[in-house]
N, C-alpha and C positions, 0 to 999 in steps of 0.2 A: 610705620610704627613709631611715630614721633611722640615725645612726652614733654610735659611742661614742668618747669621749676619756678616756684614763686618765692621771691626773696626781696625783702624790703619794699613791698608794694609793687614790684615789677614782675611781669610774667616773661620767662625766657622759654623758647621752644627749641628742643634738640632732637636729633635723630640717633644719637648714641651717647653713652656715658663718657667716653673719652672727650668728646666736644664739650660736654657740660663741665667736666673737670677743668679743662683748659680755660674756659670762660669764667667759671665761678670760684675756683680755688683761690684762697688768699695767698699772697706772696710774703715770704719771711722778710722781715725788716732788716735782718743782718746778712744772710747769705743769698737772698733772692730766689730761693727754691720755692716751687709751688707746694703748698701744704695740702697733702692728700691724707686724710686720717687725722689723728690727734696731733694738735699743736698746742701752743700756749698763747693766751691773749693777756696783755697788760695795758690797761688804760687805752683800749682801742687799737693797740699795735699788735700784730700777729707775728709769732715766731714759730719755727718748725720744732724747736726743742729748747730746753732750759739753758743749754750752753749758749745758744744764740741770744737769748734774752739777757743772760748775764753779761755777755760780751757787749751788749748795747747799754749796759748800766742798770738794767732792771734786776737788781740783786735779790736773792732770796727765792728765786723761782727754781723749783726742782722737778725733774721728770718723775713720773710715777713708775716705780720699778717694784715688781713683786719678786720676792725671793722665794726659792723653793726650800722647804724645810726637809732635812734628810731624816 
């Protein structure tokens, strides 16, 4: 039950999502965590959150936070 992921002109073949994530997920430039899900990108650099982007000097980046209205 293998599947293919095509990215930047290259075809990668995996047998599970976990292997695909470990191979394909970008790494945060600040804390070095693998970014699975939403992160932020600034000028080709990837961060897991706005805090990490700001810590690296990319000011003005904010996480999207939805607030609940009571």
